[in-house]
LUMNU-200017 format. One record per residue: x, y, z of N, C-alpha, C in turn. Coordinates in pm, 1 decimal, padded with zeros to 6 digits. Example, Ala and Ser with C-alpha at 12.3 -4.5 7.8 and 13.67 -1.06 7.14 Angstrom:
BEGIN
   n.east  n.north     n.up  ca.east ca.north    ca.up   c.east  c.north     c.up
  01319.0 -00569.0  00780.0  01230.0 -00450.0  00780.0  01320.0 -00330.0  00780.0
  01285.0 -00225.0  00708.0  01367.0 -00106.0  00714.0  01290.0  00003.0  00787.0
! end
This chain:
BEGIN
   n.east  n.north     n.up  ca.east ca.north    ca.up   c.east  c.north     c.up
 -05102.9 -02567.9 -02129.0 -04975.3 -02517.3 -02171.9 -04968.4 -02366.1 -02155.8
 -05082.4 -02297.0 -02191.3 -05086.3 -02151.5 -02176.7 -05070.3 -02112.7 -02031.0
 -05129.1 -02192.3 -01941.0 -05119.8 -02161.9 -01798.5 -04974.3 -02171.9 -01750.6
 -04902.3 -02271.8 -01799.1 -04762.3 -02290.1 -01760.5 -04679.3 -02171.7 -01809.3
 -04700.9 -02129.9 -01933.9 -04627.3 -02016.0 -01989.2 -04660.8 -01889.7 -01911.2
 -04787.7 -01870.3 -01877.4 -04831.0 -01753.5 -01801.3 -04768.1 -01753.5 -01662.5
 -04765.2 -01869.2 -01596.8 -04704.4 -01879.4 -01463.8 -04555.8 -01845.8 -01471.1
 -04487.2 -01895.6 -01574.1 -04344.1 -01867.2 -01589.8 -04319.7 -01719.0 -01615.8
 -04407.1 -01656.3 -01695.9 -04392.9 -01513.7 -01724.9 -04412.4 -01431.6 -01598.1
 -04513.5 -01464.6 -01519.1 -04539.7 -01392.3 -01394.4 -04424.5 -01414.0 -01296.2
 -04377.2 -01538.9 -01286.6 -04266.1 -01569.1 -01196.4 -04140.9 -01491.3 -01238.1
 -04113.7 -01485.2 -01369.0 -03998.1 -01409.6 -01418.7 -04010.7 -01262.3 -01385.4
 -04130.6 -01206.8 -01404.0 -04152.7 -01065.6 -01374.0 -04131.5 -01038.6 -01225.0
 -04185.4 -01124.8 -01141.5 -04168.0 -01107.2 -00997.9 -04020.5 -01121.2 -00958.0
 -03953.0 -01217.8 -01018.2 -03810.9 -01238.2 -00989.4 -03730.6 -01114.9 -01028.8
 -03758.9 -01056.2 -01145.5 -03686.8 -00936.4 -01189.2 -03710.9 -00821.1 -01094.9
 -03833.5 -00801.9 -01053.5 -03864.6 -00692.4 -00960.5 -03789.1 -00712.5 -00830.1
 -03785.5 -00834.9 -00784.2 -03712.9 -00865.3 -00661.3 -03565.3 -00834.0 -00675.3
 -03506.3 -00860.6 -00790.1 -03365.4 -00831.1 -00813.2 -03338.5 -00681.9 -00807.4
 -03427.3 -00602.2 -00866.2 -03408.5 -00457.1 -00864.0 -03416.7 -00405.3 -00721.6
 -03508.1 -00458.3 -00642.1 -03520.3 -00414.1 -00503.5 -03395.2 -00451.1 -00425.0
 -03344.4 -00572.2 -00446.3 -03221.9 -00612.3 -00378.5 -03108.0 -00520.1 -00416.4
 -03099.0 -00483.5 -00543.8 -02994.2 -00395.5 -00591.6 -03003.1 -00260.2 -00523.1
 -03124.9 -00204.5 -00510.6 -03143.5 -00076.3 -00443.8 -03105.2 -00086.6 -00297.1
 -03140.5 -00197.3 -00234.0 -03105.9 -00215.5 -00093.1 -02954.9 -00218.9 -00077.4
 -02884.6 -00283.4 -00170.6 -02739.7 -00289.8 -00163.7 -02678.5 -00151.2 -00173.4
 -02729.6 -00065.5 -00261.1 -02679.0  00071.2 -00273.9 -02700.5  00149.4 -00145.2
 -02815.4  00131.7 -00083.7 -02845.1  00199.7  00042.5 -02749.5  00152.0  00150.9
 -02730.1  00021.2  00158.5 -02637.6 -00033.2  00257.2 -02496.5  00018.2  00233.8
 -02455.8  00027.7  00107.7 -02320.7  00074.0  00075.1 -02298.6  00216.1  00123.2
 -02400.4  00300.9  00114.5 -02383.4  00439.2  00158.3 -02367.0  00448.5  00309.7
 -02411.6  00346.9  00382.8 -02395.8  00344.8  00528.5 -02268.0  00272.1  00570.6
 -02195.4  00214.1  00477.1 -02074.9  00136.2  00504.3 -01961.5  00227.9  00549.8
 -01913.3  00208.2  00672.0 -01806.4  00293.7  00724.6 -01675.0  00274.3  00650.5
 -01661.7  00162.5  00580.5 -01539.3  00139.7  00504.4 -01555.0  00174.1  00356.5
 -01676.6  00204.3  00313.8 -01696.9  00250.9  00177.1 -01637.0  00389.4  00164.3
 -01603.9  00430.0  00043.4 -01547.9  00563.7  00030.7 -01506.6  00599.2 -00109.5
 -01416.6  00694.4 -00118.0 -01371.2  00751.2 -00245.1 -01227.2  00711.3 -00272.1
 -01199.9  00667.5 -00393.8 -01066.5  00625.2 -00432.8 -01018.3  00714.0 -00547.1
 -00891.7  00761.1 -00539.1 -00836.2  00843.7 -00645.0 -00684.5  00827.2 -00650.7
 -00628.6  00852.8 -00766.7 -00482.8  00849.5 -00781.1 -00428.7  00987.3 -00817.8
 -00516.6  01087.3 -00823.1 -00474.2  01220.5 -00866.9 -00472.8  01323.2 -00753.9
 -00492.5  01281.3 -00630.8 -00495.8  01373.9 -00517.5 -00355.5  01409.5 -00469.1
 -00348.9  01506.9 -00379.9 -00220.6  01554.6 -00325.8 -00149.7  01446.5 -00243.5
 -00225.0  01363.2 -00173.0 -00162.3  01258.9 -00091.6 -00095.6  01153.0 -00179.5
 -00161.3  01112.5 -00286.8 -00099.9  01017.1 -00379.8  00026.4  01077.4 -00441.3
  00019.5  01205.0 -00477.7  00136.5  01271.1 -00535.7  00250.2  01281.7 -00434.0
  00215.8  01308.8 -00308.8  00318.2  01316.8 -00203.9  00391.7  01183.3 -00189.3
  00316.9  01072.7 -00196.8  00380.5  00940.7 -00185.6  00464.7  00911.1 -00309.8
  00418.9  00950.7 -00428.1  00501.4  00934.0 -00549.2  00633.1  01011.2 -00534.3
  00624.7  01135.3 -00486.6  00744.8  01216.7 -00464.7  00835.1  01153.4 -00359.5
  00774.5  01097.4 -00256.5  00846.3  01029.0 -00148.7  00928.0  00912.1 -00206.1
  00864.4  00832.0 -00290.1  00933.4  00717.1 -00349.4  01043.0  00761.0 -00446.2
  01017.6  00866.7 -00520.0  01119.1  00920.5 -00612.0  01242.7  00966.1 -00533.4
  01221.9  01035.2 -00421.4  01333.6  01079.8 -00337.5  01405.4  00960.0 -00275.4
  01330.1  00857.1 -00236.2  01391.3  00734.8 -00180.8  01483.7  00670.8 -00283.3
  01433.3  00649.5 -00404.8  01513.4  00583.7 -00508.7  01639.9  00665.3 -00538.4
  01627.7  00797.8 -00537.4  01741.3  00885.9 -00566.6  01832.9  00906.6 -00445.0
  01795.9  00850.1 -00329.2  01870.2  00869.3 -00204.2  01883.0  01018.5 -00172.8
  01773.5  01090.3 -00193.9  01767.4  01235.2 -00179.2  01720.2  01271.0 -00038.7
  01813.8  01291.0  00052.2  01777.9  01318.4  00191.7  01716.8  01456.9  00210.4
  01738.1  01547.9  00116.1  01681.1  01682.5  00126.5  01530.2  01679.8  00103.8
  01484.1  01604.2  00005.9  01342.0  01601.5 -00029.8  01268.2  01477.8  00020.5
  01333.6  01395.6  00100.9  01273.4  01271.5  00147.5  01189.2  01293.6  00272.5
  01067.3  01248.4  00269.4  00979.1  01230.6  00385.4  00920.9  01356.6  00449.2
  00892.6  01463.4  00374.9  00827.4  01577.4  00441.5  00686.3  01544.9  00489.6
  00624.0  01442.9  00430.1  00487.2  01405.8  00467.1  00482.7  01305.6  00581.7
  00596.6  01265.5  00632.4  00601.3  01166.6  00740.7  00593.0  01237.4  00876.2
  00501.1  01191.8  00961.4  00482.8  01251.1  01093.7  00599.8  01216.6  01185.6
  00624.2  01302.3  01282.4  00731.1  01277.9  01379.2  00707.5  01150.7  01458.9
  00580.1  01112.2  01477.0  00546.0  00993.9  01557.0  00506.5  00873.5  01470.1
  00553.0  00868.7  01346.1  00517.1  00760.1  01254.1  00554.1  00623.8  01312.6
  00472.9  00524.4  01279.2  00502.5  00385.7  01315.4  00501.5  00303.2  01187.5
  00601.3  00214.2  01174.4  00613.2  00128.8  01056.4  00606.3 -00016.9  01100.3
  00526.3 -00092.3  01026.6  00509.1 -00234.5  01054.3  00556.4 -00314.7  00933.5
  00645.6 -00410.9  00956.7  00690.4 -00500.8  00851.2  00609.2 -00630.2  00858.1
  00609.2 -00709.8  00751.7  00519.2 -00825.4  00743.2  00527.3 -00925.1  00857.3
  00643.7 -00946.4  00912.5  00656.5 -01054.3  01010.2  00624.0 -01012.8  01153.5
  00583.7 -00886.3  01175.4  00561.0 -00838.9  01311.4  00420.5 -00783.2  01331.5
  00377.0 -00783.7  01457.5  00248.4 -00723.7  01492.5  00267.7 -00597.4  01576.2
  00390.9 -00566.8  01610.1  00422.1 -00442.1  01679.2  00506.6 -00356.4  01586.1
  00509.1 -00227.4  01612.7  00583.0 -00135.0  01525.5  00732.3 -00169.3  01525.5
  00789.4 -00178.9  01405.5  00932.3 -00205.0  01390.0  01013.7 -00076.7  01391.9
  00952.1  00031.0  01347.2  01018.4  00161.5  01344.4  00922.5  00260.6  01409.0
  00975.7  00344.5  01497.2  00895.1  00448.9  01560.4  00970.5  00580.8  01548.7
  00901.7  00680.8  01493.7  00958.6  00813.9  01483.8  01018.7  00843.0  01347.6
  01013.9  00969.0  01309.9  01059.7  01012.0  01177.7  01210.7  00996.3  01160.7
  01287.8  01021.5  01265.5  01433.3  01009.2  01254.9  01472.0  00863.9  01223.5
  01415.9  00769.7  01298.1  01444.5  00627.6  01274.5  01394.0  00585.7  01137.0
  01279.4  00640.6  01097.3  01222.4  00611.8  00965.5  01320.3  00650.8  00854.2
  01366.0  00774.2  00860.3  01457.1  00825.3  00757.5  01588.8  00748.4  00757.8
  01644.5  00723.3  00875.3  01770.0  00648.8  00884.3  01754.7  00507.5  00827.8
  01642.5  00442.6  00857.6  01620.1  00305.6  00811.0  01609.6  00299.8  00659.1
  01520.0  00381.0  00603.2  01493.1  00367.5  00460.4  01603.8  00426.1  00373.3
  01655.9  00543.2  00406.3  01768.5  00593.4  00326.9  01893.5  00510.7  00354.7
  01902.0  00449.6  00473.1  02013.3  00360.1  00505.6  02014.7  00234.1  00419.6
  01901.2  00201.1  00357.7  01896.6  00083.2  00270.8  01990.5  00097.4  00150.7
  02028.2  00218.3  00118.4  02120.9  00239.1  00006.6  02260.6  00185.3  00039.5
  02289.2  00160.4  00166.1  02415.6  00095.8  00203.9  02410.2 -00053.6  00170.6
  02290.4 -00108.4  00165.0  02271.6 -00250.7  00137.2  02249.8 -00277.1 -00011.3
  02181.7 -00184.9 -00080.7  02139.5 -00207.2 -00218.6  02195.4 -00101.3 -00312.6
  02229.0 -00142.5 -00432.2  02268.0 -00050.9 -00540.0  02163.0 -00061.6 -00650.4
  02160.0  00036.3 -00736.0  02069.0  00035.1 -00852.3  01923.2  00010.8 -00812.9
  01877.9  00078.7 -00708.4  01740.2  00063.8 -00662.7  01645.4  00126.6 -00764.5
  01541.0  00051.5 -00796.9  01436.3  00100.7 -00887.1  01301.3  00049.7 -00838.8
  01197.5  00127.8 -00867.2  01060.3  00082.8 -00842.3  00985.4  00101.1 -00973.4
  00939.5 -00009.9 -01029.7  00867.5 -00005.2 -01157.0  00723.8 -00052.4 -01137.8
  00645.8 -00042.1 -01244.4  00504.0 -00080.7 -01240.4  00433.5 -00015.9 -01121.5
  00470.3  00107.5 -01091.7  00420.0  00176.7 -00973.9  00273.5  00216.2 -00989.2
  00195.8  00185.2 -00886.9  00056.4  00226.8 -00876.7  00038.7  00287.7 -00738.4
 -00012.5  00410.4 -00734.0 -00034.8  00480.4 -00608.0 -00178.6  00530.1 -00607.9
 -00252.0  00499.1 -00502.0 -00392.9  00535.0 -00496.5 -00433.1  00564.6 -00352.4
 -00502.8  00676.5 -00333.0 -00553.0  00711.8 -00200.0 -00700.0  00675.3 -00189.5
 -00737.1  00627.8 -00070.8 -00874.1  00589.3 -00043.0 -00918.4  00663.3  00083.1
 -01023.0  00743.3  00070.2 -01082.0  00808.4  00186.6 -01208.1  00729.8  00220.3
 -01207.6  00670.1  00337.9 -01314.8  00581.1  00380.2 -01430.3  00658.6  00443.1
 -01543.9  00595.0  00449.3 -01661.5  00653.9  00511.4 -01641.0  00686.8  00658.3
 -01545.2  00620.9  00723.7 -01518.8  00648.5  00865.6 -01420.5  00764.1  00885.5
 -01377.4  00828.0  00774.5 -01289.1  00944.1  00782.9 -01141.5  00913.2  00762.9
 -01102.0  00788.1  00769.7 -00961.0  00754.1  00749.2 -00923.1  00771.4  00602.5
 -00798.4  00814.9  00580.6 -00743.7  00819.0  00446.0 -00617.2  00734.6  00444.4
 -00613.3  00642.3  00349.6 -00499.6  00553.0  00329.3 -00448.6  00572.8  00187.2
 -00317.7  00571.4  00170.3 -00259.6  00571.2  00036.1 -00188.7  00438.2  00018.1
 -00226.8  00366.9 -00087.0 -00170.5  00234.9 -00117.7 -00068.5  00246.5 -00229.6
  00037.4  00168.1 -00218.1  00141.9  00161.4 -00320.2  00157.8  00015.9 -00360.7
  00159.5 -00007.5 -00491.2  00193.7 -00138.3 -00547.1  00304.0 -00114.7 -00648.4
  00399.8 -00205.8 -00653.9  00505.7 -00191.3 -00752.7  00600.6 -00309.2 -00748.8
  00703.4 -00296.5 -00830.6  00809.7 -00396.8 -00836.7  00939.5 -00328.1 -00795.1
  00998.4 -00374.6 -00685.7  01123.2 -00320.3 -00632.2  01236.8 -00406.7 -00684.3
  01333.7 -00343.5 -00749.2  01452.1 -00416.8 -00794.6  01576.4 -00345.3 -00743.0
  01680.5 -00423.7 -00717.9  01807.3 -00369.0 -00670.0  01914.2 -00477.1 -00681.7
  02036.5 -00436.4 -00653.6  02148.0 -00532.3 -00652.3  02215.4 -00522.3 -00516.4
  02231.6 -00638.4 -00452.2  02293.7 -00641.9 -00320.2  02439.6 -00599.2 -00327.7
  02479.1 -00506.6 -00243.8  02618.1 -00458.0 -00244.7  02715.8 -00564.9 -00195.5
  02675.2 -00646.1 -00097.3  02764.7 -00748.9 -00043.5  02759.9 -00877.3 -00125.1
  02640.0 -00919.8 -00164.3  02625.3 -01048.7 -00233.1  02639.6 -01037.7 -00383.8
  02608.2 -00921.4 -00437.6  02605.5 -00905.5 -00582.9  02478.8 -00961.1 -00645.7
  02387.9 -01014.1 -00563.3  02263.1 -01071.6 -00613.9  02164.4 -00962.6 -00654.9
  02100.8 -00983.2 -00768.9  01992.8 -00895.2 -00811.1  01862.4 -00948.0 -00751.9
  01778.9 -00855.9 -00705.7  01651.0 -00896.4 -00647.2  01536.0 -00831.3 -00722.8
  01420.8 -00894.8 -00714.2  01295.6 -00842.6 -00767.3  01188.5 -00878.4 -00664.5
  01126.7 -00775.9 -00605.2  01028.6 -00799.0 -00499.0  00899.9 -00723.0 -00531.7
  00788.3 -00794.0 -00550.0  00660.2 -00724.8 -00561.9  00626.9 -00663.4 -00425.3
  00596.8 -00533.7 -00423.0  00570.4 -00466.7 -00296.2  00427.6 -00413.8 -00290.4
  00376.3 -00406.8 -00170.0  00249.7 -00339.9 -00139.7  00271.3 -00272.9 -00004.8
  00253.5 -00141.1 -00002.5  00272.0 -00062.9  00119.3  00150.7  00027.7  00134.4
  00098.0  00037.3  00256.4 -00014.4  00127.0  00281.8  00025.8  00230.9  00385.4
 -00024.2  00352.1  00364.7  00008.3  00466.1  00450.5 -00120.8  00523.4  00507.3
 -00129.3  00536.5  00639.9 -00244.3  00598.3  00704.9 -00210.1  00744.0  00734.3
 -00298.5  00833.0  00691.7 -00278.5  00976.4  00709.1 -00355.2  01027.6  00830.4
 -00296.7  01126.8  00896.3 -00366.2  01207.6  00996.7 -00345.4  01351.4  00949.9
 -00446.7  01408.3  00887.9 -00431.8  01539.9  00825.0 -00339.5  01528.7  00705.5
 -00229.0  01602.5  00709.4 -00135.4  01600.0  00596.4 -00008.0  01522.1  00628.0
 -00012.2  01436.3  00729.7  00105.6  01357.5  00768.6  00072.5  01208.5  00774.7
  00168.6  01127.0  00733.1  00156.3  00981.4  00744.3  00194.9  00941.4  00886.1
  00102.6  00873.5  00955.0  00126.8  00832.7  01093.4  00151.3  00682.5  01107.9
  00114.2  00607.7  01004.4  00135.5  00462.4  01008.6  00165.6  00414.0  00867.2
  00261.4  00321.9  00858.3  00297.0  00262.2  00729.5  00307.5  00111.9  00751.1
  00237.8  00036.4  00667.1  00236.7 -00109.0  00680.8  00286.9 -00169.4  00550.0
  00386.4 -00257.6  00560.6  00448.3 -00320.8  00443.8  00398.2 -00463.7  00430.2
  00366.9 -00502.6  00305.1  00323.0 -00638.0  00273.4  00410.2 -00690.5  00159.7
  00513.0 -00766.6  00191.2  00597.3 -00829.9  00089.4  00690.0 -00929.3  00157.3
  00751.2 -01014.0  00077.4  00842.5 -01116.0  00128.7  00975.6 -01050.8  00163.5
  01018.0 -01063.6  00288.3  01141.9 -00999.7  00333.7  01262.9 -01094.1  00332.4
  01247.3 -01212.0  00277.0  01356.6 -01310.3  00278.1  01483.2 -01255.9  00210.2
  01467.2 -01186.1  00097.1  01585.8 -01136.7  00025.9  01661.6 -01032.9  00108.6
  01590.6 -00960.8  00192.7  01655.7 -00862.1  00279.4  01740.5 -00934.3  00383.5
  01687.4 -01040.4  00441.8  01761.9 -01118.1  00540.7  01885.6 -01181.8  00478.4
  01873.0 -01230.0  00355.8  01987.3 -01291.9  00286.3  02096.9 -01188.2  00263.5
  02057.5 -01069.3  00219.4  02157.8 -00965.2  00194.4  02220.1 -00915.1  00324.6
  02139.7 -00904.7  00430.3  02193.6 -00863.9  00560.3  02297.2 -00964.9  00609.4
  02271.4 -01093.2  00588.3  02368.2 -01197.0  00627.6  02495.7 -01185.2  00543.6
  02482.1 -01155.8  00416.1  02600.3 -01137.9  00329.5  02681.5 -01016.0  00374.8
  02613.8 -00910.6  00415.3  02682.8 -00791.6  00465.2  02757.7 -00823.3  00595.1
  02693.1 -00898.4  00685.2  02756.0 -00935.4  00812.5  02878.0 -01021.8  00788.0
  02868.3 -01116.0  00694.0  02981.7 -01203.8  00661.3  03096.2 -01123.0  00601.7
  03064.3 -01027.6  00515.9  03167.3 -00944.3  00452.7  03236.7 -00856.1  00556.4
  03163.2 -00811.1  00656.5  03219.2 -00725.1  00760.1  03317.1 -00801.1  00848.6
  03298.6 -00932.9  00863.8  03387.0 -01014.8  00948.0  03521.4 -01041.8  00882.1
  03526.1 -01025.5  00750.8  03651.1 -01057.5  00678.4  03755.6 -00952.3  00699.9
! end
């Protein structure tokens, strides 16, 4: 019986040592991970995106999009090619949404920048977008996730992840109203 207890104690000790070594190896591997990096919500890039969204909600064309590059590309969920190219088209598209929606709000907002080990910096946005369709009168609530890729101090790529069905419904209501 003593031998069995001794074997179990030695096996447990060896198992624990092995776990610590695995843990150290994982930390070493993580430091070499090109996608590992630093995450923060208090940096200038996160603040720039918060200001960007505030100007969007207010339909403030004077303060909207100073951080957007002239060659920005925007990708919507249903496409694999850029849907919007260039800062002018970007501004016209997003501020133009105020023609479709009234009472635009973004709540539960979370903005966080991630600088990866490979040098890329992305700013992620999560929130709840609410508005009322001008043509349909329908109120919408859309959970949004948008990521922004930075090149220096400018956003060069923006990728949207959310259900766009409500946008298509409102666009159809606008088209129907225009025919009347």
